[in-house]
Each structure stands twice: as C-alpha cells, then as structure tokens.
N, C-alpha and C positions, 0 to 999 in steps of 0.2 A: 521776625523772619527766621532766626536761628531755631526757635522752638518748632516752627512749621517744618523745617528741613529734618529735624530730629525725629519727627513723626512719620517721615516718608519710609515705606517698606524697602525701597531700593537702598537707602542709606543703611538700614538694618542688615540687609543681605550682604552689602559690601563690608560692613564691619565684621560680620561673622566670617566671611571669606578671609579677610586680613588676619583675623585671630587664628584660623586654621593654619594658614601658611606660616604665621609667626611661631605657632607651637611646633609645627613640623620642622622648621629651621632650628629651633632650640633643641628638640629631641635628637636631631641628626647632626648636631654640630661636631660631635666627637665620633661620628660613625667611622668604621674602618674603611681603609682605602678601597676595599673590594666593592663597597657600595657606590663609590664615586669613580670607578674605573670601568671604562667600556672598551673591551677588546674586540676588534673586528678581525677574526682569525682568517687565515687562507681558506679554510673549509667554508666559513661563512661567506667569503667573497665569491667562492666557486658556486655556492648555492644561489647567491644573488644573481650571478651571471647566468646560471641555468634558468632561473625564473624569468629573467629578462628575455632570454632567447626563446622560451616557450611562448611568451606573449607577443613578441615582435618578429619572431622567425629569423633572427639574426643576432650576432653578438653585439654588445654595446660598444660605442666609441669610448675613448678615454674620458671625455667630458661627461658622457652619459653614465659611465661607471662611477665617476665621482659623485654625480647626483644621486645615484642609487645608494651608494654607501652613506652619503650625507642624510638621506631620508631614513635609512635604517638606524643611524645614530640618533636622529631626532625621535623616531618611534621608541627606541630603547629608553631614552631619557623620559619621555612622557609615560611609558608603561611603568617604569620604576617609581616615578612620582605618584602615579595613580594608585599603585599597590601600597606605597607608603601611607597614602591618605585613606586607604581602605575603600577606594571607589569600586573595587571588584566585589565587595560584599553585597549580598542580596540582589545581584544583577542577574535576571533570568537568562539573558543572552549569553553571558559569560558562563553561567552554570550549565547551560545546554551544550556549549562548545567544549567545556571540560569533560562533561559526560561522554560526548561523542569521541573525544580523543582517548579516553580510558577504554571505551568499548572497542576502538580500533586496535589498541594494544592487546586486548583479550582475543580479538578476532584473529590476530596473527597466529595464535596457537592453533586454532582450527584450520587455518589456511595451510599449515604445514602438514596436515593429515592427508594421506593418500589412500582412498578406499580400495580394497581388493575386490575381485570379482565375487568372491564368496560373500563379502559384506554387502555388496550391491544386490546380489540375488536374494539375500535374506531380507533386505530392505524392500525389494520389489514384492516379495511374497507377503510381507506384513502389510504393505500398502497397495495390494493388487487393485483395489477398487479405484484408486486414483489414476491408474494407468490402463484402464479398460476403455477401449474405443466406444464412442457413442453409437447407438443404433441410427441407421439411416433409413428413412421411410419415404416412399412415394405412394400417393393415393388419389382416388377420385372422390368427389364429394357432391352431394345435393344438399342445398341449404334451404331450410324453412324458417322464415323470419317471423318472430312473434308479433311484430307490429302489423304484419299482413294477415296472419292466420288467427290471431287472437286466441280464444279459448279452444279452438278446434285444432291447434297445432299438434298436440299429442296424437289425436285420432288420425289426423292427416298423415303424420309421419309413419304411424303403424300401417295404414292402408297403402301408402306409397311403397314401404318396404316389402309388404306382401306381394305387390304387383311386380317389383323388381326381381323377386325370388321365384315368381311363377312362370309358367310357360308363356312364350310370346311377349316377353317384357319389352316395353318401349325403349327408345333411345334415351339413356339416362341423362345425357347432356341437355335434353329438352325439358327436364323436370325441374322442380324447385322454383324458388323465387329469385327475382333479379337482384344480384348483389355484385359488388366489385371484388369478387374472389374468383380465381380460375376454377374451372371444373376439374382439371387435372393438375395436381401439385407435383412438381418435380422432386427427385430424391433430395431430402433435406434432413439435417440432423435433428434429433429429438429436441435439443435445446432451441434450435431455430423454430421448430414447430410450436414449442411451448411459448416462445416469445410472441408468435402471431395469434395463436388460438387459446393459449392458457395451458398451464402445466397439467391440469386434470385431463384436458383433451389429448395431450401428448401421451400421457400414461395409458389412456383408454385405447388409442389406436395402436400402441406398441404391442399390445397383447391380442389385437383383433386378428381373426383368421385371414389368410391371404386369398384373394381371388373371389371372395363372396361379399355381397352387400350386407352391412351390419349397422347397428345403431338403434335408436338415435344417440348421438354423442353431443353433449352440450358445450357450447362456447359462447363468448360474448356476442356473437353474431346471430345465434339462434340454435336450432337443432340441425345436426348434420347426419345424413346417411352416408356411410363411408365404405369404400371398397379399396383394400390394400392391393396395389399393383406391383410393388417391389419393396423388399425389406432386407437390410443387412444387420444382423444381430451384432450387438457389442461383443468384443472379444478381448481377453486378457492379452497384453503385449509381452514380448520377451525382452530381456535385457538388451539384446542387439537392436531392437526396434526403438527403444527409448533411453539408450545409455546416457546421452547428454543430459536429459531431464532428470534421470535418477541420480547422477553424480551431483548435479546442482542441488536437488532437494536433500540428498544425503548430507552434503556440506552445510546447508542451511540448518538442518536438524542438529548436526554436530556443533555448529556455532552457538545455537541456542542452548544445547546441553552444557557446553563448557561455560557459557555466560551464566547460566543458572547455578552451576556448581561454584563458580567464582564468587557470585553474589552471596551464596549461602555461607561460604568461608568468611567473607567480609562481614556479614551480619553477626557472626559470632563475636566480633570485636566491639559491637555496639549494643547498647540498651535502647530500644525504641519505645517511646511513650507517645501515644496518640491521644491528644486532648480535644474533645469536641467543644465547639463554642457553646457557651452557656445559653445563648439566645436561640440556638438552633433547635432545641427540644429533642435532640437525638443523642444517643450515647456513642462513645467512640467504639469502632469495631475492634 
C-alpha cells in the first residue's frame, strides 16, 4: 500500500511544494525586519478610501474600511511571498502589466508637452493628405448585367452610350437591366461608393466629367453607364477646421517619438542575442 502511494503524482507534487516552502523558510529565517513589516500609511489608507468611493459612489463605513485594509494586508503578504518564491518569473500577464506601467511613465513626459500653433501648422503641412476632405459624388447609372447580356454586353454598352449622347435620347431611367440598385445615387463619399461598387469604380467616377454620360465603368454588378450630377472635390483643411484632431495626432506622434528614443537609450545598456531554434531551419534575424 505504501509503495502504491509513493508512486502517486499528487504525493510527488505535495512533496515538492513542502520542499519549496521549507527552503523559503530557511533562506528567510534571518531576513531583515523590513521584509516582515507591513506599513499601512495614511496615504495608502486615503488611496484605499478613494478607490472604494469610486466603486461604490460613497465612503466606506468603519467596518468596511477595516475590511478593505485587511484585504490590502492579505494581498501584500501574498505578493511578497509570491515574489520571494519567484512566481513572477516567466509570467506573461505580469510581464505585460509591467511593460504597460513603464510605458505609462514614459507617456507622462509627452503629456507635459504643449504644442504651439507654429508646430501644429507645420505638422498639418507635412501631413496634409490625412486632413483633406473626401470627394462627395452623386450620379445616375444604367447597369448592364453580364448574366443577362452575355458576350454582347460590351457591344450593347457602346450602342447604348451612343444613343444617350445622340439627339432625342430616350429616358435613361428606362434603360439597362433590372437590378436592386437605384437609378440616382445620392451624394456619397468616395469611401462609401468604393464600399458599394469597389475602389476602382470610385476612382473612375471621381475623374469623370460632370453632366455627360460616360463609361462603361466596371463593378461587381456588371457594366455601368454613369452621369455625374453633383461633385464636391476634396479640399485641404485649415488648422481651425481640424485643430482637435491635429493636437491629438501630434501628441500621439510625440508619444511614439519619445518612446522610441527612450527605448534606444535603454537598448544601449543591453546586448541582445537572438538565437533561432535549431529545428526551425531559419537563421536568426
């Protein structure tokens, strides 16, 4: 019976656990008092009260405050024991949290920066394309479907376009094949048109002449004969138009710049060796 128990994995696990805690106790038997003293300062109590108030929208009662402090002491004890046992090592969640905290510290440097109008105007000039309004286009369309026209679709489109451009042109809304698309498309942004008909279609009609039938323009629906009825060209915006967006983007760029500079400084203190796994068949970059 004893031999069978000794072979149980659970027994092995418990034995290893007892050994770890025994070693920890021996190594820390003569630890300085600082390692065994937990000070709950007035500032910490104020922080705990503030956190309680944010959660429950009221201050804690004396009994609740005692419970909050007791829970903090319990957490501090567990954290110290976990660190002493090295349980923080190779823990992805802890590593991500530490990285986030150090990035927050570095971000504070960029948050203190206040851009001048001169800096914002220079940023806007450098990144003008990002702050140019989109073209807005309204158009009429006649759609010829390939499943209806077959191989004659190109010839039919050319003939229909000639008819529309000639004298005595028929009512355009009566032409084309039946399809669940409106004859007249309301003013829409180029992006919205691209989502519906494809980016190549949007590019083609952006440069099409206004007021005349043109085409054919290809889309997933077939061939389109198009007449532009309204167009608002994209325009560069001023700092007054997009000041909030410029400030936000400028701050983000400064945050990235400062972060990159800080990382470069830190990298100088380290030697980085990247070793590719032998089985991967690739060399380290």
